[in-house]
Structures are given as C-alpha cells and as structure tokens.
mmCIF file as gemmi writes it, N, C-alpha and C atoms, coordinates in Angstrom:
data_model
loop_
_atom_site.group_PDB
_atom_site.id
_atom_site.type_symbol
_atom_site.label_atom_id
_atom_site.label_alt_id
_atom_site.label_comp_id
_atom_site.label_asym_id
_atom_site.label_entity_id
_atom_site.label_seq_id
_atom_site.pdbx_PDB_ins_code
_atom_site.Cartn_x
_atom_site.Cartn_y
_atom_site.Cartn_z
_atom_site.occupancy
_atom_site.B_iso_or_equiv
_atom_site.pdbx_formal_charge
_atom_site.auth_seq_id
_atom_site.auth_asym_id
_atom_site.pdbx_PDB_model_num
ATOM 1 N N . MET Axp A 1 ? -5.697 35.45 -0.93 1 0 ? 1 A 1
ATOM 2 C CA . MET Axp A 1 ? -5.848 34.728 -2.315 1 0 ? 1 A 1
ATOM 3 C C . MET Axp A 1 ? -5.401 32.959 -2.515 1 0 ? 1 A 1
ATOM 4 N N . ASP Axp A 2 ? -5.977 32.245 -3.271 1 0 ? 2 A 1
ATOM 5 C CA . ASP Axp A 2 ? -6.15 31.19 -3.382 1 0 ? 2 A 1
ATOM 6 C C . ASP Axp A 2 ? -4.694 30.5 -4.354 1 0 ? 2 A 1
ATOM 7 N N . ARG Axp A 3 ? -4.018 29.963 -3.864 1 0 ? 3 A 1
ATOM 8 C CA . ARG Axp A 3 ? -2.493 28.907 -4.459 1 0 ? 3 A 1
ATOM 9 C C . ARG Axp A 3 ? -3.311 28.282 -5.89 1 0 ? 3 A 1
ATOM 10 N N . PHE Axp A 4 ? -4.338 27.586 -5.643 1 0 ? 4 A 1
ATOM 11 C CA . PHE Axp A 4 ? -4.627 26.437 -6.842 1 0 ? 4 A 1
ATOM 12 C C . PHE Axp A 4 ? -6.128 27.176 -7.163 1 0 ? 4 A 1
ATOM 13 N N . PRO Axp A 5 ? -5.18 27.512 -9.172 1 0 ? 5 A 1
ATOM 14 C CA . PRO Axp A 5 ? -6.933 27.414 -9.497 1 0 ? 5 A 1
ATOM 15 C C . PRO Axp A 5 ? -8.007 26.744 -10.064 1 0 ? 5 A 1
ATOM 16 N N . PHE Axp A 6 ? -8.598 25.931 -9.062 1 0 ? 6 A 1
ATOM 17 C CA . PHE Axp A 6 ? -9.411 25.014 -9.215 1 0 ? 6 A 1
ATOM 18 C C . PHE Axp A 6 ? -10.755 25.696 -10.197 1 0 ? 6 A 1
ATOM 19 N N . PRO Axp A 7 ? -11.329 24.305 -10.957 1 0 ? 7 A 1
ATOM 20 C CA . PRO Axp A 7 ? -12.106 24.563 -11.903 1 0 ? 7 A 1
ATOM 21 C C . PRO Axp A 7 ? -13.485 24.579 -11.111 1 0 ? 7 A 1
ATOM 22 N N . ASP Axp A 8 ? -14.438 25.184 -11.495 1 0 ? 8 A 1
ATOM 23 C CA . ASP Axp A 8 ? -15.774 25.247 -11.114 1 0 ? 8 A 1
ATOM 24 C C . ASP Axp A 8 ? -16.021 23.648 -11.004 1 0 ? 8 A 1
ATOM 25 N N . ASP Axp A 9 ? -16.474 22.883 -11.567 1 0 ? 9 A 1
ATOM 26 C CA . ASP Axp A 9 ? -16.689 21.505 -11.24 1 0 ? 9 A 1
ATOM 27 C C . ASP Axp A 9 ? -16.145 20.78 -10.27 1 0 ? 9 A 1
ATOM 28 N N . LEU Axp A 10 ? -14.813 20.775 -10.2 1 0 ? 10 A 1
ATOM 29 C CA . LEU Axp A 10 ? -14.485 20.393 -9.114 1 0 ? 10 A 1
ATOM 30 C C . LEU Axp A 10 ? -14.543 20.846 -7.522 1 0 ? 10 A 1
ATOM 31 N N . ILE Axp A 11 ? -14.613 22.247 -7.53 1 0 ? 11 A 1
ATOM 32 C CA . ILE Axp A 11 ? -15.018 23.099 -6.701 1 0 ? 11 A 1
ATOM 33 C C . ILE Axp A 11 ? -16.499 22.568 -5.955 1 0 ? 11 A 1
ATOM 34 N N . ARG Axp A 12 ? -17.533 22.078 -6.622 1 0 ? 12 A 1
ATOM 35 C CA . ARG Axp A 12 ? -19.331 22.006 -6.998 1 0 ? 12 A 1
ATOM 36 C C . ARG Axp A 12 ? -18.911 20.269 -6.289 1 0 ? 12 A 1
ATOM 37 N N . ALA Axp A 13 ? -18.437 19.43 -7.039 1 0 ? 13 A 1
ATOM 38 C CA . ALA Axp A 13 ? -18.044 17.764 -6.852 1 0 ? 13 A 1
ATOM 39 C C . ALA Axp A 13 ? -18.085 17.558 -5.313 1 0 ? 13 A 1
ATOM 40 N N . GLN Axp A 14 ? -16.856 18.551 -4.755 1 0 ? 14 A 1
ATOM 41 C CA . GLN Axp A 14 ? -16.315 18.445 -2.935 1 0 ? 14 A 1
ATOM 42 C C . GLN Axp A 14 ? -17.016 19.161 -2.721 1 0 ? 14 A 1
ATOM 43 N N . GLN Axp A 15 ? -17.832 20.034 -2.913 1 0 ? 15 A 1
ATOM 44 C CA . GLN Axp A 15 ? -18.707 20.183 -2.027 1 0 ? 15 A 1
ATOM 45 C C . GLN Axp A 15 ? -20.53 19.228 -1.615 1 0 ? 15 A 1
ATOM 46 N N . GLN Axp A 16 ? -20.35 18.863 -3.129 1 0 ? 16 A 1
ATOM 47 C CA . GLN Axp A 16 ? -21.471 18.164 -2.939 1 0 ? 16 A 1
ATOM 48 C C . GLN Axp A 16 ? -20.953 16.76 -2.338 1 0 ? 16 A 1
ATOM 49 N N . TRP Axp A 17 ? -19.381 16.407 -2.453 1 0 ? 17 A 1
ATOM 50 C CA . TRP Axp A 17 ? -19.276 15.257 -1.262 1 0 ? 17 A 1
ATOM 51 C C . TRP Axp A 17 ? -19.316 15.514 0.172 1 0 ? 17 A 1
ATOM 52 N N . HIS Axp A 18 ? -18.974 16.191 0.722 1 0 ? 18 A 1
ATOM 53 C CA . HIS Axp A 18 ? -18.905 17.561 1.88 1 0 ? 18 A 1
ATOM 54 C C . HIS Axp A 18 ? -20.588 16.615 2.027 1 0 ? 18 A 1
ATOM 55 N N . ASP Axp A 19 ? -21.281 17.684 1.316 1 0 ? 19 A 1
ATOM 56 C CA . ASP Axp A 19 ? -22.689 17.401 1.664 1 0 ? 19 A 1
ATOM 57 C C . ASP Axp A 19 ? -23.163 16.309 2.26 1 0 ? 19 A 1
ATOM 58 N N . THR Axp A 20 ? -22.951 15.616 0.873 1 0 ? 20 A 1
ATOM 59 C CA . THR Axp A 20 ? -23.422 13.919 1.298 1 0 ? 20 A 1
ATOM 60 C C . THR Axp A 20 ? -22.921 13.153 2.417 1 0 ? 20 A 1
ATOM 61 N N . TYR Axp A 21 ? -21.325 13.012 2.565 1 0 ? 21 A 1
ATOM 62 C CA . TYR Axp A 21 ? -20.551 12.692 3.56 1 0 ? 21 A 1
ATOM 63 C C . TYR Axp A 21 ? -21.776 12.831 4.702 1 0 ? 21 A 1
ATOM 64 N N . ARG Axp A 22 ? -21.909 14.305 5.181 1 0 ? 22 A 1
ATOM 65 C CA . ARG Axp A 22 ? -22.802 14.787 6.337 1 0 ? 22 A 1
ATOM 66 C C . ARG Axp A 22 ? -24.048 13.927 7.273 1 0 ? 22 A 1
ATOM 67 N N . ALA Axp A 23 ? -24.636 14.051 5.348 1 0 ? 23 A 1
ATOM 68 C CA . ALA Axp A 23 ? -25.461 13.593 5.317 1 0 ? 23 A 1
ATOM 69 C C . ALA Axp A 23 ? -26.042 12.227 5.983 1 0 ? 23 A 1
ATOM 70 N N . LEU Axp A 24 ? -24.703 11.624 5.157 1 0 ? 24 A 1
ATOM 71 C CA . LEU Axp A 24 ? -24.648 10.141 5.419 1 0 ? 24 A 1
ATOM 72 C C . LEU Axp A 24 ? -24.248 9.7 6.916 1 0 ? 24 A 1
ATOM 73 N N . ALA Axp A 25 ? -23.412 10.709 7.856 1 0 ? 25 A 1
ATOM 74 C CA . ALA Axp A 25 ? -22.952 10.119 9.443 1 0 ? 25 A 1
ATOM 75 C C . ALA Axp A 25 ? -24.096 10.632 10.089 1 0 ? 25 A 1
ATOM 76 N N . ALA Axp A 26 ? -25.217 11.09 9.61 1 0 ? 26 A 1
ATOM 77 C CA . ALA Axp A 26 ? -26.36 11.695 10.419 1 0 ? 26 A 1
ATOM 78 C C . ALA Axp A 26 ? -26.494 10.051 11.314 1 0 ? 26 A 1
ATOM 79 N N . PRO Axp A 27 ? -27.286 10.122 12.29 1 0 ? 27 A 1
ATOM 80 C CA . PRO Axp A 27 ? -27.886 8.741 12.762 1 0 ? 27 A 1
ATOM 81 C C . PRO Axp A 27 ? -28.813 8.525 12.395 1 0 ? 27 A 1
ATOM 82 N N . ARG Axp A 28 ? -29.038 6.955 11.643 1 0 ? 28 A 1
ATOM 83 C CA . ARG Axp A 28 ? -29.807 6.825 11.334 1 0 ? 28 A 1
ATOM 84 C C . ARG Axp A 28 ? -30.412 7.548 9.524 1 0 ? 28 A 1
ATOM 85 N N . PRO Axp A 29 ? -29.155 7.502 8.808 1 0 ? 29 A 1
ATOM 86 C CA . PRO Axp A 29 ? -29.694 7.824 7.651 1 0 ? 29 A 1
ATOM 87 C C . PRO Axp A 29 ? -30.986 7.59 6.909 1 0 ? 29 A 1
ATOM 88 N N . ARG Axp A 30 ? -31.695 8.377 6.301 1 0 ? 30 A 1
ATOM 89 C CA . ARG Axp A 30 ? -32.261 7.785 5.279 1 0 ? 30 A 1
ATOM 90 C C . ARG Axp A 30 ? -31.984 7.756 3.985 1 0 ? 30 A 1
ATOM 91 N N . ARG Axp A 31 ? -32.166 6.6 3.18 1 0 ? 31 A 1
ATOM 92 C CA . ARG Axp A 31 ? -31.526 6.599 1.979 1 0 ? 31 A 1
ATOM 93 C C . ARG Axp A 31 ? -29.879 6.136 2.413 1 0 ? 31 A 1
ATOM 94 N N . ALA Axp A 32 ? -29.492 5.105 3.156 1 0 ? 32 A 1
ATOM 95 C CA . ALA Axp A 32 ? -28.233 5.046 3.16 1 0 ? 32 A 1
ATOM 96 C C . ALA Axp A 32 ? -27.31 4.465 2.175 1 0 ? 32 A 1
ATOM 97 N N . THR Axp A 33 ? -28.347 3.371 1.287 1 0 ? 33 A 1
ATOM 98 C CA . THR Axp A 33 ? -27.715 2.932 0.233 1 0 ? 33 A 1
ATOM 99 C C . THR Axp A 33 ? -27.121 3.994 -0.942 1 0 ? 33 A 1
ATOM 100 N N . GLU Axp A 34 ? -28.608 5.219 -0.919 1 0 ? 34 A 1
ATOM 101 C CA . GLU Axp A 34 ? -28.342 5.738 -2.508 1 0 ? 34 A 1
ATOM 102 C C . GLU Axp A 34 ? -27.076 6.827 -1.835 1 0 ? 34 A 1
ATOM 103 N N . LEU Axp A 35 ? -26.964 7.076 -0.867 1 0 ? 35 A 1
ATOM 104 C CA . LEU Axp A 35 ? -25.887 8.474 -0.056 1 0 ? 35 A 1
ATOM 105 C C . LEU Axp A 35 ? -24.476 7.49 -0.147 1 0 ? 35 A 1
ATOM 106 N N . ARG Axp A 36 ? -24.198 6.307 -0.094 1 0 ? 36 A 1
ATOM 107 C CA . ARG Axp A 36 ? -23.556 5.789 0.305 1 0 ? 36 A 1
ATOM 108 C C . ARG Axp A 36 ? -22.575 5.388 -1.336 1 0 ? 36 A 1
ATOM 109 N N . ARG Axp A 37 ? -23.894 4.994 -2.434 1 0 ? 37 A 1
ATOM 110 C CA . ARG Axp A 37 ? -23.472 5.356 -3.851 1 0 ? 37 A 1
ATOM 111 C C . ARG Axp A 37 ? -23.076 6.453 -4.317 1 0 ? 37 A 1
ATOM 112 N N . ARG Axp A 38 ? -23.781 7.617 -4.055 1 0 ? 38 A 1
ATOM 113 C CA . ARG Axp A 38 ? -23.482 9.109 -4.48 1 0 ? 38 A 1
ATOM 114 C C . ARG Axp A 38 ? -21.825 9.278 -4.075 1 0 ? 38 A 1
ATOM 115 N N . LEU Axp A 39 ? -21.663 9.279 -2.754 1 0 ? 39 A 1
ATOM 116 C CA . LEU Axp A 39 ? -20.613 9.407 -2.198 1 0 ? 39 A 1
ATOM 117 C C . LEU Axp A 39 ? -19.209 8.784 -2.926 1 0 ? 39 A 1
ATOM 118 N N . LEU Axp A 40 ? -19.835 7.181 -3.591 1 0 ? 40 A 1
ATOM 119 C CA . LEU Axp A 40 ? -18.65 6.414 -4.39 1 0 ? 40 A 1
ATOM 120 C C . LEU Axp A 40 ? -18.556 7.591 -5.804 1 0 ? 40 A 1
ATOM 121 N N . ALA Axp A 41 ? -19.419 7.782 -6.138 1 0 ? 41 A 1
ATOM 122 C CA . ALA Axp A 41 ? -19.449 7.536 -7.705 1 0 ? 41 A 1
ATOM 123 C C . ALA Axp A 41 ? -18.861 9.544 -7.719 1 0 ? 41 A 1
ATOM 124 N N . LEU Axp A 42 ? -19.263 10.627 -6.542 1 0 ? 42 A 1
ATOM 125 C CA . LEU Axp A 42 ? -18.712 11.862 -6.125 1 0 ? 42 A 1
ATOM 126 C C . LEU Axp A 42 ? -16.853 11.525 -5.932 1 0 ? 42 A 1
ATOM 127 N N . SER Axp A 43 ? -16.724 10.521 -5.044 1 0 ? 43 A 1
ATOM 128 C CA . SER Axp A 43 ? -15.169 10.371 -4.57 1 0 ? 43 A 1
ATOM 129 C C . SER Axp A 43 ? -14.741 9.834 -6.554 1 0 ? 43 A 1
ATOM 130 N N . VAL Axp A 44 ? -15.186 8.867 -7.232 1 0 ? 44 A 1
ATOM 131 C CA . VAL Axp A 44 ? -14.419 8.691 -8.413 1 0 ? 44 A 1
ATOM 132 C C . VAL Axp A 44 ? -14.287 9.775 -9.578 1 0 ? 44 A 1
ATOM 133 N N . ARG Axp A 45 ? -15.434 10.807 -9.056 1 0 ? 45 A 1
ATOM 134 C CA . ARG Axp A 45 ? -15.216 12.018 -10.194 1 0 ? 45 A 1
ATOM 135 C C . ARG Axp A 45 ? -14.124 12.774 -9.832 1 0 ? 45 A 1
ATOM 136 N N . ILE Axp A 46 ? -13.968 12.996 -8.439 1 0 ? 46 A 1
ATOM 137 C CA . ILE Axp A 46 ? -12.719 14.227 -7.657 1 0 ? 46 A 1
ATOM 138 C C . ILE Axp A 46 ? -11.537 12.973 -8.093 1 0 ? 46 A 1
ATOM 139 N N . GLN Axp A 47 ? -11.602 12.29 -7.917 1 0 ? 47 A 1
ATOM 140 C CA . GLN Axp A 47 ? -9.799 11.47 -7.971 1 0 ? 47 A 1
ATOM 141 C C . GLN Axp A 47 ? -9.582 11.106 -9.487 1 0 ? 47 A 1
ATOM 142 N N . TRP Axp A 48 ? -10.715 11.584 -10.318 1 0 ? 48 A 1
ATOM 143 C CA . TRP Axp A 48 ? -9.728 11.203 -11.803 1 0 ? 48 A 1
ATOM 144 C C . TRP Axp A 48 ? -9.964 12.268 -12.537 1 0 ? 48 A 1
ATOM 145 N N . HIS Axp A 49 ? -10.268 13.588 -11.806 1 0 ? 49 A 1
ATOM 146 C CA . HIS Axp A 49 ? -10.985 14.993 -12.369 1 0 ? 49 A 1
ATOM 147 C C . HIS Axp A 49 ? -8.965 15.333 -13.523 1 0 ? 49 A 1
ATOM 148 N N . SER Axp A 50 ? -9.348 16.078 -14.621 1 0 ? 50 A 1
ATOM 149 C CA . SER Axp A 50 ? -8.394 16.356 -15.422 1 0 ? 50 A 1
ATOM 150 C C . SER Axp A 50 ? -7.141 17.817 -14.666 1 0 ? 50 A 1
ATOM 151 N N . PHE Axp A 51 ? -7.91 18.112 -13.728 1 0 ? 51 A 1
ATOM 152 C CA . PHE Axp A 51 ? -6.907 19.059 -12.755 1 0 ? 51 A 1
ATOM 153 C C . PHE Axp A 51 ? -6.192 18.857 -12.212 1 0 ? 51 A 1
ATOM 154 N N . TRP Axp A 52 ? -6.105 17.248 -11.852 1 0 ? 52 A 1
ATOM 155 C CA . TRP Axp A 52 ? -5.387 16.317 -11.257 1 0 ? 52 A 1
ATOM 156 C C . TRP Axp A 52 ? -4.048 16.223 -12.049 1 0 ? 52 A 1
ATOM 157 N N . SER Axp A 53 ? -3.937 16.089 -13.349 1 0 ? 53 A 1
ATOM 158 C CA . SER Axp A 53 ? -2.894 16.245 -14.195 1 0 ? 53 A 1
ATOM 159 C C . SER Axp A 53 ? -1.936 17.166 -14.622 1 0 ? 53 A 1
ATOM 160 N N . THR Axp A 54 ? -2.394 18.231 -14.519 1 0 ? 54 A 1
ATOM 161 C CA . THR Axp A 54 ? -1.864 19.754 -14.563 1 0 ? 54 A 1
ATOM 162 C C . THR Axp A 54 ? -0.837 19.932 -13.524 1 0 ? 54 A 1
ATOM 163 N N . ALA Axp A 55 ? 0.5 20.67 -14.196 1 0 ? 55 A 1
ATOM 164 C CA . ALA Axp A 55 ? 1.528 21.586 -13.15 1 0 ? 55 A 1
ATOM 165 C C . ALA Axp A 55 ? 0.75 21.408 -11.558 1 0 ? 55 A 1
ATOM 166 N N . ALA Axp A 56 ? -0.46 22.261 -11.603 1 0 ? 56 A 1
ATOM 167 C CA . ALA Axp A 56 ? -1.019 23.075 -10.213 1 0 ? 56 A 1
ATOM 168 C C . ALA Axp A 56 ? -1.689 21.986 -9.467 1 0 ? 56 A 1
ATOM 169 N N . GLY Axp A 57 ? -2.36 20.966 -9.851 1 0 ? 57 A 1
ATOM 170 C CA . GLY Axp A 57 ? -2.665 19.939 -9.537 1 0 ? 57 A 1
ATOM 171 C C . GLY Axp A 57 ? -1.827 18.471 -8.994 1 0 ? 57 A 1
ATOM 172 N N . ARG Axp A 58 ? -0.569 18.322 -9.456 1 0 ? 58 A 1
ATOM 173 C CA . ARG Axp A 58 ? -0.327 17.37 -9.36 1 0 ? 58 A 1
ATOM 174 C C . ARG Axp A 58 ? 0.731 17.058 -7.811 1 0 ? 58 A 1
ATOM 175 N N . THR Axp A 59 ? 0.704 18.557 -6.928 1 0 ? 59 A 1
ATOM 176 C CA . THR Axp A 59 ? 0.626 18.504 -5.5 1 0 ? 59 A 1
ATOM 177 C C . THR Axp A 59 ? 0.411 18.272 -4.469 1 0 ? 59 A 1
ATOM 178 N N . PRO Axp A 60 ? 0.514 17.489 -3.736 1 0 ? 60 A 1
ATOM 179 C CA . PRO Axp A 60 ? -0.356 16.74 -2.631 1 0 ? 60 A 1
ATOM 180 C C . PRO Axp A 60 ? -0.974 18.031 -1.931 1 0 ? 60 A 1
ATOM 181 N N . ALA Axp A 61 ? -0.711 19.151 -1.76 1 0 ? 61 A 1
ATOM 182 C CA . ALA Axp A 61 ? -0.679 20.284 -0.821 1 0 ? 61 A 1
ATOM 183 C C . ALA Axp A 61 ? -2.076 20.779 -2.045 1 0 ? 61 A 1
ATOM 184 N N . ALA Axp A 62 ? -2.741 20.562 -3.259 1 0 ? 62 A 1
ATOM 185 C CA . ALA Axp A 62 ? -3.624 21.218 -4.042 1 0 ? 62 A 1
ATOM 186 C C . ALA Axp A 62 ? -4.91 19.649 -3.37 1 0 ? 62 A 1
ATOM 187 N N . ARG Axp A 63 ? -4.319 19.03 -3.07 1 0 ? 63 A 1
ATOM 188 C CA . ARG Axp A 63 ? -5.934 17.565 -2.594 1 0 ? 63 A 1
ATOM 189 C C . ARG Axp A 63 ? -6.477 18.655 -1.601 1 0 ? 63 A 1
ATOM 190 N N . VAL Axp A 64 ? -5.176 19.041 -0.265 1 0 ? 64 A 1
ATOM 191 C CA . VAL Axp A 64 ? -6.094 19.361 0.65 1 0 ? 64 A 1
ATOM 192 C C . VAL Axp A 64 ? -6.222 20.727 0.705 1 0 ? 64 A 1
ATOM 193 N N . GLU Axp A 65 ? -6.042 21.439 -0.007 1 0 ? 65 A 1
ATOM 194 C CA . GLU Axp A 65 ? -6.622 22.752 -0.224 1 0 ? 65 A 1
ATOM 195 C C . GLU Axp A 65 ? -8.454 22.864 -0.614 1 0 ? 65 A 1
ATOM 196 N N . LEU Axp A 66 ? -7.97 21.721 -1.604 1 0 ? 66 A 1
ATOM 197 C CA . LEU Axp A 66 ? -9.694 21.617 -1.793 1 0 ? 66 A 1
ATOM 198 C C . LEU Axp A 66 ? -10.108 21.523 -1.196 1 0 ? 66 A 1
ATOM 199 N N . ARG Axp A 67 ? -9.79 20.347 -0.045 1 0 ? 67 A 1
ATOM 200 C CA . ARG Axp A 67 ? -10.798 19.798 1.282 1 0 ? 67 A 1
ATOM 201 C C . ARG Axp A 67 ? -11.007 21.046 1.894 1 0 ? 67 A 1
ATOM 202 N N . GLN Axp A 68 ? -9.654 21.768 2.43 1 0 ? 68 A 1
ATOM 203 C CA . GLN Axp A 68 ? -10.172 22.895 3.037 1 0 ? 68 A 1
ATOM 204 C C . GLN Axp A 68 ? -11.005 23.997 3.289 1 0 ? 68 A 1
ATOM 205 N N . ARG Axp A 69 ? -10.703 24.508 1.575 1 0 ? 69 A 1
ATOM 206 C CA . ARG Axp A 69 ? -11.45 25.317 0.656 1 0 ? 69 A 1
ATOM 207 C C . ARG Axp A 69 ? -12.6 25.034 1.285 1 0 ? 69 A 1
ATOM 208 N N . THR Axp A 70 ? -13.495 24.069 0.453 1 0 ? 70 A 1
ATOM 209 C CA . THR Axp A 70 ? -15.032 23.211 0.315 1 0 ? 70 A 1
ATOM 210 C C . THR Axp A 70 ? -15.172 23.075 1.278 1 0 ? 70 A 1
ATOM 211 N N . ALA Axp A 71 ? -14.415 22.544 2.558 1 0 ? 71 A 1
ATOM 212 C CA . ALA Axp A 71 ? -14.923 22.372 3.851 1 0 ? 71 A 1
ATOM 213 C C . ALA Axp A 71 ? -15.536 23.699 4.538 1 0 ? 71 A 1
ATOM 214 N N . ALA Axp A 72 ? -14.606 24.248 4.363 1 0 ? 72 A 1
ATOM 215 C CA . ALA Axp A 72 ? -14.551 25.747 4.972 1 0 ? 72 A 1
ATOM 216 C C . ALA Axp A 72 ? -16.114 26.619 4.805 1 0 ? 72 A 1
ATOM 217 N N . ASP Axp A 73 ? -16.604 26.91 3.149 1 0 ? 73 A 1
ATOM 218 C CA . ASP Axp A 73 ? -17.427 26.928 2.671 1 0 ? 73 A 1
ATOM 219 C C . ASP Axp A 73 ? -18.367 26.722 3.529 1 0 ? 73 A 1
ATOM 220 N N . ARG Axp A 74 ? -18.8 25.106 3.191 1 0 ? 74 A 1
ATOM 221 C CA . ARG Axp A 74 ? -19.433 24.955 3.607 1 0 ? 74 A 1
ATOM 222 C C . ARG Axp A 74 ? -19.902 24.746 5.648 1 0 ? 74 A 1
ATOM 223 N N . THR Axp A 75 ? -18.943 25.342 6.451 1 0 ? 75 A 1
ATOM 224 C CA . THR Axp A 75 ? -18.984 25.717 7.636 1 0 ? 75 A 1
ATOM 225 C C . THR Axp A 75 ? -19.682 26.753 7.56 1 0 ? 75 A 1
ATOM 226 N N . ARG Axp A 76 ? -19.066 27.737 7.103 1 0 ? 76 A 1
ATOM 227 C CA . ARG Axp A 76 ? -19.613 29.33 7.421 1 0 ? 76 A 1
ATOM 228 C C . ARG Axp A 76 ? -21.141 28.973 6.748 1 0 ? 76 A 1
ATOM 229 N N . VAL Axp A 77 ? -21.537 28.46 5.73 1 0 ? 77 A 1
ATOM 230 C CA . VAL Axp A 77 ? -23.379 28.729 5.165 1 0 ? 77 A 1
ATOM 231 C C . VAL Axp A 77 ? -23.679 27.565 6.62 1 0 ? 77 A 1
ATOM 232 N N . ALA Axp A 78 ? -23.701 27.2 6.916 1 0 ? 78 A 1
ATOM 233 C CA . ALA Axp A 78 ? -24.189 26.241 8.291 1 0 ? 78 A 1
ATOM 234 C C . ALA Axp A 78 ? -24.413 27.194 9.251 1 0 ? 78 A 1
ATOM 235 N N . ALA Axp A 79 ? -23.223 28.412 9.64 1 0 ? 79 A 1
ATOM 236 C CA . ALA Axp A 79 ? -23.07 28.659 10.714 1 0 ? 79 A 1
ATOM 237 C C . ALA Axp A 79 ? -24.217 29.828 10.855 1 0 ? 79 A 1
C-alpha cells in the first residue's frame, strides 16, 4: 500500500521528468536544448505542486517515495 496519496498530475509530471532525463542522458541526444528546457519546466512544476503544502506532502519521505515509485514504474515498463 502506498503511504502518500499523490495526485495523478504530480505522478505524471514525475514520470515525464524521468523519461526526459533518460532521453537527455543518452549519448549525443537529439534536441538537447529542448530536453533541458523540458526538464527544467517539469522540475519547477514538481517542486511547486500544491501537494507539497498538504500535511502528507510536508515530509522529505514523500518526495523520496514519489521518485522511487515513478522510477520503479518506468523500470518495469522498460523490462
């Protein structure tokens, strides 16, 4: 069971962040500037999401769980 009730838009933004980061980390990525801008925009969207001002979102563990949960989802999809 998940400890934190993350909103769907926050989960999608974090998944998109992981996808964009992986695309940028590839050797000689195409459209690197566009990817960097997208990564920055997603980072801002995630950082300032309203969930972080709720009681559940105020703990550092919530941020860690969001990253782990979305990275794990991406790993399973890729496998």
